[in-house]
C-alpha positions as CSV (number, residue, x, y, z in Angstrom):
1,M,0.0,0.0,0.0
2,T,1.3,3.4,-0.9
3,R,2.2,6.2,1.6
4,F,-0.8,8.2,0.5
5,A,-3.1,5.3,1.4
6,L,-1.4,4.9,4.7
7,A,-1.8,8.6,5.4
8,V,-5.5,8.5,4.6
9,F,-5.8,5.6,6.9
10,A,-4.3,7.8,9.6
11,V,-7.0,10.3,9.1
12,L,-9.5,7.5,9.2
13,T,-8.3,6.4,12.6
14,A,-8.6,10.0,13.9
15,S,-12.2,10.5,12.7
16,A,-14.9,10.3,15.3
17,A,-17.4,9.1,12.7
18,V,-15.3,6.1,11.7
19,S,-16.8,2.7,12.4
20,A,-14.3,0.9,14.7
21,Q,-15.4,-2.5,13.3
22,Q,-15.3,-1.7,9.6
23,N,-12.7,1.1,9.4
24,Q,-14.9,3.0,6.9
25,L,-15.3,6.7,6.5
26,P,-18.7,8.2,6.4
27,A,-19.8,8.9,2.8
28,D,-20.9,12.5,3.7
29,G,-17.8,13.3,5.7
30,S,-15.0,15.7,4.8
31,E,-12.0,13.6,5.9
32,Y,-10.5,13.2,2.5
33,F,-10.9,16.9,1.6
34,R,-9.3,18.0,4.9
35,F,-6.5,15.6,4.3
36,F,-5.8,17.3,1.0
37,F,-5.3,20.5,2.9
38,H,-2.8,18.7,5.0
39,R,-0.9,17.5,1.9
40,H,-0.8,21.2,0.8
41,S,1.0,22.1,4.1
42,V,-2.1,23.9,5.5
43,S,-2.5,23.7,9.2
44,P,-6.0,24.0,10.9
45,L,-7.4,27.0,12.8
46,T,-10.2,26.7,15.3
47,R,-11.3,30.3,15.8
48,F,-12.9,32.7,13.3
49,E,-11.0,35.6,14.9
50,D,-7.6,34.0,14.2
51,A,-8.4,33.7,10.5
52,V,-9.8,37.2,9.9
53,A,-6.8,38.7,11.8
54,N,-4.4,37.4,9.2
55,P,-6.2,37.5,5.8
56,A,-3.1,37.3,3.7
57,D,-2.0,34.0,5.4
58,S,-5.2,32.2,6.0
59,I,-8.2,30.5,4.3
60,I,-11.8,30.1,5.5
61,V,-13.8,27.1,4.3
62,C,-17.6,26.8,4.9
63,T,-19.3,23.6,3.8
64,G,-22.7,22.1,4.4
65,D,-25.0,24.3,6.4
66,V,-23.7,27.8,6.3
67,G,-26.6,29.5,8.1
68,W,-24.2,30.1,11.1
69,I,-22.6,33.0,9.1
70,N,-25.7,35.1,9.3
71,R,-26.8,33.9,12.7
72,L,-23.6,35.1,14.2
73,N,-23.7,38.2,12.0
74,R,-20.4,37.3,10.3
75,G,-21.5,38.2,6.8
76,R,-19.9,41.7,6.8
77,D,-16.8,40.3,8.6
78,L,-16.4,37.7,5.9
79,A,-16.8,40.3,3.2
80,Q,-14.2,42.6,4.8
81,Y,-11.9,39.5,5.1
82,V,-12.0,39.0,1.4
83,R,-11.5,42.7,0.6
84,N,-8.4,42.6,2.8
85,G,-6.9,39.8,0.8
86,G,-8.4,36.7,2.4
87,A,-9.5,33.5,0.6
88,V,-13.0,31.9,1.2
89,L,-14.7,28.7,-0.1
90,I,-18.4,28.4,0.4
91,A,-19.9,25.0,-0.7
92,T,-23.5,24.5,0.1
93,E,-26.9,23.5,-1.3
94,G,-28.6,26.3,0.5
95,P,-31.1,27.7,0.4
96,C,-29.2,31.0,0.8
97,E,-31.4,34.0,-0.2
98,T,-31.4,36.1,3.0
99,P,-32.5,39.7,2.1
100,F,-30.7,41.5,4.9
101,A,-27.9,43.8,3.8
102,N,-25.4,42.4,6.3
103,S,-26.0,38.8,5.1
104,W,-23.1,37.1,3.2
105,E,-25.4,36.6,0.2
106,Q,-26.1,40.3,-0.1
107,Q,-22.5,41.3,0.6
108,F,-21.2,39.1,-2.3
109,G,-24.3,39.4,-4.5
110,V,-25.1,35.6,-4.8
111,S,-28.2,33.5,-4.2
112,I,-28.6,29.7,-3.9
113,S,-32.1,28.3,-4.5
114,G,-31.8,25.0,-2.7
115,R,-33.8,23.1,-5.4
116,P,-32.2,19.7,-5.9
117,L,-31.3,18.9,-9.5
118,T,-30.9,15.8,-11.6
119,A,-30.5,15.1,-15.3
120,K,-30.9,12.4,-17.9
121,A,-29.0,9.1,-17.5
122,D,-26.2,10.1,-19.9
123,D,-25.4,13.1,-17.8
124,L,-25.3,11.2,-14.5
125,Y,-22.5,9.3,-12.9
126,E,-23.4,5.6,-13.3
127,A,-27.0,6.8,-14.1
128,A,-27.5,7.5,-10.4
129,D,-30.2,10.1,-9.8
130,G,-28.9,13.4,-8.5
131,Q,-25.2,12.7,-9.3
132,V,-25.0,15.2,-12.2
133,F,-21.9,15.9,-14.2
134,V,-20.9,19.5,-14.3
135,V,-19.9,21.3,-17.5
136,P,-16.7,23.5,-17.3
137,V,-17.0,26.9,-18.9
138,R,-14.5,27.4,-21.7
139,R,-11.5,29.5,-20.7
140,P,-11.2,32.8,-22.6
141,A,-8.5,32.8,-25.2
142,F,-6.8,35.8,-23.8
143,D,-6.6,34.4,-20.3
144,F,-3.0,33.2,-19.7
145,A,-2.7,34.0,-16.0
146,A,-1.3,31.3,-13.9
147,D,-3.5,32.4,-11.1
148,S,-6.7,32.3,-13.2
149,P,-9.8,30.8,-11.5
150,F,-10.2,28.6,-14.6
151,E,-7.1,26.7,-13.3
152,M,-9.5,25.0,-10.9
153,F,-11.2,23.1,-13.7
154,K,-8.0,22.4,-15.7
155,G,-8.2,18.9,-17.2
156,V,-11.9,18.5,-16.2
157,R,-14.3,17.2,-18.9
158,A,-18.1,17.2,-19.1
159,A,-18.4,13.4,-18.8
160,G,-16.5,10.3,-18.2
161,P,-13.6,9.6,-15.7
162,D,-12.3,13.1,-16.1
163,A,-15.6,14.7,-15.1
164,V,-16.6,16.2,-11.7
165,T,-19.7,14.5,-10.3
166,T,-22.1,16.2,-7.8
167,N,-24.6,14.9,-5.2
168,T,-28.0,16.5,-5.6
169,P,-26.6,20.0,-6.5
170,T,-28.7,23.1,-6.6
171,E,-28.9,26.4,-8.6
172,L,-26.5,29.3,-8.1
173,A,-27.2,32.9,-9.4
174,F,-24.9,35.9,-9.0
175,R,-25.0,39.6,-9.9
176,Q,-22.4,41.2,-12.0
177,I,-22.3,44.2,-9.8
178,N,-21.9,43.7,-6.0
179,P,-21.2,46.0,-3.0
180,L,-17.6,44.9,-2.7
181,Q,-16.8,45.5,-6.4
182,L,-15.6,42.0,-6.7
183,T,-15.1,40.5,-10.3
184,P,-17.4,37.5,-10.7
185,T,-16.5,34.6,-13.1
186,Q,-18.8,31.8,-14.1
187,L,-16.6,28.6,-14.0
188,A,-19.0,25.7,-14.5
189,T,-22.7,25.0,-15.4
190,Y,-25.0,22.0,-15.7
191,P,-25.8,20.0,-18.8
192,A,-28.7,20.9,-20.9
193,S,-30.8,18.0,-19.5
194,A,-30.5,19.3,-15.9
195,K,-33.9,19.7,-14.2
196,G,-35.5,19.8,-10.8
197,M,-35.5,16.4,-9.1
198,F,-39.1,16.8,-7.9
199,D,-40.7,19.2,-10.3
200,N,-38.9,18.2,-13.5
201,L,-38.6,21.9,-14.4
202,A,-35.6,22.8,-16.5
203,V,-32.9,25.0,-15.0
204,A,-33.3,28.7,-15.9
205,Q,-30.4,30.3,-17.7
206,R,-29.8,32.9,-15.0
207,N,-29.6,30.1,-12.4
208,N,-27.5,27.7,-14.5
209,T,-24.3,28.0,-12.5
210,F,-22.5,25.3,-10.4
211,A,-19.4,27.3,-9.4
212,A,-18.5,31.0,-9.6
213,S,-15.4,32.8,-8.4
214,F,-15.1,36.4,-7.1
215,Q,-11.9,38.4,-6.9
216,A,-11.1,41.6,-5.2
217,P,-9.5,44.5,-7.2
218,N,-6.2,44.0,-5.5
219,G,-6.1,40.4,-6.9
220,R,-5.3,38.9,-3.5
221,G,-8.8,38.6,-2.0
222,R,-10.9,35.7,-3.5
223,L,-14.1,33.8,-3.0
224,L,-15.3,30.5,-4.6
225,V,-19.0,29.6,-4.3
226,V,-20.0,26.0,-5.2
227,A,-23.7,25.0,-5.2
228,D,-23.1,21.6,-3.7
229,H,-20.9,20.7,-0.8
230,G,-21.3,17.0,-1.8
231,V,-18.7,17.5,-4.5
232,F,-16.0,17.5,-1.7
233,V,-17.4,14.7,0.5
234,N,-15.7,11.3,0.9
235,G,-18.4,9.5,-1.2
236,Q,-17.9,11.7,-4.2
237,I,-14.1,11.7,-4.1
238,R,-14.3,7.9,-4.2
239,L,-10.7,7.1,-3.2
240,T,-10.4,3.3,-3.7
241,V,-7.5,1.0,-2.8
242,D,-6.9,-2.2,-4.8
243,Q,-6.5,-4.8,-2.1
244,A,-4.4,-7.0,-4.4
245,T,-1.9,-4.3,-5.7
246,G,-2.3,-1.5,-3.2
247,D,-2.9,1.0,-6.1
248,I,-5.1,4.0,-5.5
249,T,-7.6,5.0,-8.2
250,Y,-10.2,7.7,-8.6
251,P,-13.1,7.0,-11.0
252,T,-13.9,10.7,-11.3
253,A,-12.0,14.1,-11.4
254,N,-13.4,15.2,-8.0
255,K,-10.0,14.6,-6.3
256,R,-8.2,16.7,-9.0
257,F,-10.8,19.4,-8.7
258,A,-10.4,19.5,-4.9
259,D,-6.6,19.8,-5.2
260,Q,-6.8,22.6,-7.7
261,V,-9.3,24.5,-5.6
262,I,-6.8,24.4,-2.7
263,D,-4.1,25.6,-5.0
264,W,-6.2,28.6,-6.1
265,L,-7.2,29.4,-2.5
266,Q,-3.6,29.4,-1.4
267,G,-2.6,31.9,-4.1
268,P,0.3,31.8,-6.6
269,D,2.9,32.1,-3.9
270,R,1.3,29.5,-1.7
271,S,1.5,31.9,1.2
272,R,-1.7,30.9,2.9
273,T,-0.8,28.1,5.2
274,A,-3.6,28.2,7.8
275,C,-7.3,27.3,7.4
276,L,-10.5,27.6,9.4
277,F,-12.5,24.6,8.2
278,M,-16.2,25.0,9.2
279,E,-18.4,22.0,8.5
280,N,-22.1,22.6,9.4
281,G,-21.0,25.4,11.7
282,E,-18.4,23.3,13.5
283,P,-14.6,23.9,13.2
284,K,-12.8,20.7,12.1
285,S,-9.3,19.9,13.5
286,P,-6.9,18.3,13.0
287,F,-6.7,17.6,9.3
288,A,-4.6,14.5,9.7
289,V,-3.1,12.4,12.5
290,K,0.2,10.6,12.2
291,A,-0.5,6.9,12.5
292,D,1.4,4.8,15.0
293,A,3.7,2.6,12.9
294,T,3.9,-0.2,15.4
295,P,2.9,-3.7,14.0
296,D,-0.2,-3.8,16.1
297,M,-1.6,-0.6,14.6
298,M,-0.9,-1.4,11.0
299,P,-3.9,-2.5,8.9
300,P,-4.2,-6.3,8.4
301,I,-2.7,-7.8,5.3
302,P,-5.5,-8.5,2.9
303,P,-6.0,-12.1,1.7
304,I,-4.7,-12.5,-1.8
305,A,-6.0,-15.3,-4.1
306,P,-3.3,-17.5,-5.7
307,D,-4.0,-16.4,-9.2
308,V,-3.8,-12.7,-8.2
309,L,-0.5,-13.4,-6.5
310,I,0.9,-15.1,-9.6
311,N,-0.2,-12.1,-11.7
312,L,1.5,-9.8,-9.3
313,L,4.7,-11.7,-9.5
314,L,4.6,-11.9,-13.3
315,R,4.0,-8.1,-13.5
316,S,7.0,-7.5,-11.2
317,A,9.2,-9.9,-13.2
318,N,8.4,-8.6,-16.7
319,P,10.4,-5.4,-16.4
320,V,13.4,-7.3,-15.1
321,I,13.2,-9.8,-17.9
322,G,12.8,-7.0,-20.5
323,E,15.9,-5.3,-19.1
324,L,17.9,-8.4,-19.3
325,Q,16.8,-9.0,-22.9
326,N,17.7,-5.5,-23.9
327,R,21.2,-6.0,-22.5
328,A,21.5,-9.2,-24.6
329,R,24.7,-10.3,-22.8
330,P,24.5,-14.0,-24.0
331,N,24.2,-12.8,-27.6
332,N,27.1,-10.3,-27.2
333,A,29.2,-13.1,-25.7
334,L,28.6,-15.4,-28.7
335,S,29.3,-12.5,-31.1
336,R,32.7,-12.1,-29.5
337,W,33.6,-15.8,-29.6
338,P,37.0,-16.3,-31.2
339,G,37.2,-17.8,-34.7
340,P,39.1,-20.9,-35.9
341,A,42.3,-19.0,-36.6
342,A,42.5,-17.7,-33.0
343,I,41.8,-21.2,-31.6
344,R,44.7,-22.7,-33.7
345,R,47.0,-20.0,-32.5
346,A,46.1,-20.6,-28.9
347,F,46.6,-24.3,-29.3
348,L,50.1,-23.8,-30.8
349,V,51.1,-21.5,-28.0
350,F,49.9,-24.1,-25.5
351,L,51.8,-26.9,-27.2
352,S,55.0,-24.8,-27.3
353,L,54.7,-24.1,-23.6
354,V,54.2,-27.8,-22.8
355,L,57.3,-28.8,-24.8
356,L,59.4,-26.1,-23.1
357,W,58.2,-27.4,-19.7
358,L,59.2,-31.0,-20.6
359,I,62.6,-29.9,-21.8
360,W,63.2,-27.9,-18.6
361,T,62.1,-30.7,-16.4
362,R,64.4,-33.2,-18.2
363,V,67.4,-30.9,-17.9
364,G,66.6,-30.2,-14.3
365,K,66.3,-33.9,-13.5
366,A,69.6,-34.7,-15.2
367,T,71.4,-32.0,-13.2
368,R,69.5,-31.7,-9.9
369,G,70.9,-33.6,-6.9
370,D,74.2,-34.6,-8.6
371,D,77.3,-33.1,-6.8
372,R,80.6,-32.6,-8.4
373,S,82.2,-35.6,-6.7
374,R,80.0,-37.9,-8.8
375,W,81.5,-36.6,-12.0
376,T,85.1,-36.7,-10.8
377,S,84.5,-40.2,-9.4
378,L,83.0,-41.4,-12.6
379,A,86.0,-40.2,-14.5
380,M,88.2,-42.4,-12.3
381,L,86.1,-45.5,-12.7
382,G,87.6,-46.5,-16.1
383,G,91.0,-47.0,-14.6
384,L,89.7,-49.1,-11.7
385,L,87.4,-51.6,-13.5
386,P,88.9,-54.5,-15.4
387,K,89.5,-53.9,-19.1
388,G,88.0,-55.8,-21.9
389,S,84.8,-56.0,-23.9
390,A,83.2,-58.4,-21.5
391,N,83.1,-55.7,-18.8
392,K,81.7,-52.9,-21.1
393,R,78.1,-53.7,-20.0
394,K,79.2,-53.6,-16.3
395,R,80.7,-50.1,-16.8
396,A,77.6,-48.9,-18.6
397,D,75.4,-50.3,-15.8
398,L,77.6,-48.7,-13.2
399,I,77.4,-45.2,-14.7
400,E,73.6,-45.6,-15.4
401,T,72.6,-46.7,-11.9
402,G,75.2,-44.8,-9.9
403,N,76.3,-47.9,-8.0
404,V,80.2,-48.1,-7.7
405,Y,80.3,-51.6,-6.1
406,E,82.5,-53.1,-8.8
407,A,85.0,-50.3,-8.6
408,A,85.0,-50.4,-4.8
409,R,85.5,-54.2,-4.8
410,W,88.5,-54.0,-7.1
411,R,89.9,-51.0,-5.1
412,V,89.6,-52.9,-1.8
413,R,91.2,-56.1,-3.1
414,D,94.0,-54.2,-4.6
415,R,94.9,-52.7,-1.2
416,F,94.1,-55.7,1.1
417,N,95.8,-58.3,-1.1
418,R,99.1,-56.6,-0.2
419,L,98.3,-56.9,3.5
420,G,97.4,-60.6,3.3
421,G,93.7,-60.1,3.4
422,Q,92.7,-62.9,1.1
423,P,89.8,-65.1,2.4
424,T,90.5,-68.3,4.2
425,E,89.7,-71.7,2.8
426,A,86.2,-71.4,4.4
427,G,85.7,-68.0,2.6
428,D,85.9,-66.0,5.8
429,M,88.0,-62.9,6.6
430,P,91.4,-63.8,8.0
431,P,91.9,-63.1,11.7
432,F,92.3,-59.4,12.6
433,L,95.1,-58.5,15.0
434,M,95.3,-55.0,16.5
435,A,97.5,-53.3,19.2
436,D,95.1,-52.7,22.1
437,S,97.0,-49.6,23.4
438,S,96.8,-47.7,20.1
439,R,94.5,-44.6,20.2
440,Q,94.3,-44.6,16.5
441,A,92.5,-47.9,16.4
442,A,89.1,-46.5,17.6
443,G,86.5,-48.0,15.3
444,L,89.2,-49.4,13.0
445,E,88.1,-53.1,13.2
446,Q,84.5,-52.2,12.2
447,Q,85.7,-50.2,9.2
448,V,88.2,-52.9,8.1
449,R,85.5,-55.6,8.3
450,R,83.1,-53.4,6.2
451,L,85.8,-52.8,3.6
452,W,86.7,-56.5,3.5
453,H,83.0,-57.5,2.9
454,I,82.9,-55.0,0.0
455,G,86.0,-56.5,-1.5
456,Y,85.6,-60.2,-0.8
457,G,82.0,-60.8,0.3
458,S,80.0,-63.5,-1.4
459,R,77.1,-61.1,-2.0
460,P,77.3,-57.6,-3.6
461,V,77.0,-54.7,-1.3
462,P,75.4,-51.5,-2.5
463,V,77.9,-48.7,-2.7
464,P,76.3,-45.4,-3.8
465,I,78.4,-43.2,-5.9
466,H,78.3,-40.3,-3.3
467,M,80.1,-42.6,-0.8
468,W,83.0,-43.3,-3.1
469,D,85.2,-40.6,-1.6
470,E,84.4,-41.7,1.9
471,L,85.2,-45.3,1.1
472,N,88.6,-44.3,-0.3
473,V,89.4,-42.2,2.7
474,N,88.6,-45.1,5.1
475,L,90.5,-47.5,2.9
476,E,93.7,-45.4,2.7
477,R,93.5,-44.8,6.5
478,A,93.3,-48.5,7.2
479,V,96.3,-49.2,4.9
480,R,98.3,-46.4,6.5
481,L,97.7,-47.7,10.1
482,A,98.6,-51.2,9.0
483,A,101.9,-49.9,7.7
484,K,102.5,-48.4,11.1
485,G,101.9,-51.8,12.8
486,V,98.6,-50.8,14.4
487,W,96.9,-53.8,13.0
488,C,97.4,-56.7,10.5
489,F,95.8,-59.8,9.0
490,A,97.0,-63.0,10.7
491,A,97.3,-65.1,7.5
492,G,97.4,-68.8,8.2
493,V,96.3,-68.5,11.9
494,E,93.1,-70.5,12.7
495,T,90.6,-68.7,14.9
496,D,86.9,-68.9,15.6
497,K,84.6,-67.1,13.1
498,K,83.4,-63.7,14.0
499,S,80.1,-62.5,13.1
């Protein structure tokens, strides 16, 4: 529901005539019209004296029974108020034909017969008896003033949804010359079929006026007389809210007419911001009450039928779908799709990158993790391995696998044979003799036994190439200590086997 509908609901809750059970405004009430004043930033007054004291800043509205004006002898005060620049709206069915000089009718030179009118069905709203359409008077061709009284009927037609409908209006007559020297203007009349509701007599030409305006010579003071206060009541404004969509609609132009009347009363500079609203002789205040926005005070959510809900969703989705279709992003993406030539170029670039990566990984694998000792050691292996074509395959396997067992075996045998380290008849290592007091013998026996098993063992022992230098260091140390008499092989001496 829109803000406007919620604001109207606030007025509804503040009205004393509202039915607490049905939340409905009285058809003959002025809640909507007063709320329109609120929307024009006009605040209410409650005393006649406050209004007439500031004619340039205030408005006086008299609707329904206006007999109180003469009963309280306010006719001359009201006339002086307009002469001093005040704005007045009088909307009534009368009768108003008081002959006394101080009456408001004589002061302004108007009379209202009080005879209710109707018309033929074509000139009635929904053919309802008494709800006569009014006929706006054509605006003079030379009238271009923005503050012209004809602005009040701007956009109003003589029939249809743009027409103003009445509720048993009456006849209005006015004199061209009046005591206040106000300039009268006929603004709207009745259709040709208008007639008395009870006597069926046609409306006389001199009385065929629905609305007339009067303006003071200074241009500020103004009066609008309407021969039907029902044109401004709730039942004729007919504000309706669609319970399914929350949209507000008006089947007639009464709401537009009411807004434009307020605009004209406020003046071109909108300086009049206070209003004494007299309905049947009683001041009405306030014009609107701010509704409590707590959940308990909000109106209930109306039940919505499934088919209506689906229609709401479809109406909401259509603009979004239309916008997406206008953008046509999928179509644009397809139109920018690369052609066959671009695909081939991309494939060749990808293939080149793969080949470069393979080459890089192969080179890195060949060089990564190999220290320089491996290459220097491999250069020496040719002189240590036995010569001949029969051993070519062994040398190739040696270099391919990185296992220097063969070279290490020949190296150890070359050194230990000179020290008498040949195996015994049982294939074991000869006895190992060592001077117990020697400090250089620490761990020597274990190193010698390991070297002997590499050189003479019955099963091959893995010797990684990175241990080649360490093996040579240990072998040369053992030979050097043997030359010093620290240890020796006891060739020909029978001893128990050592594990």
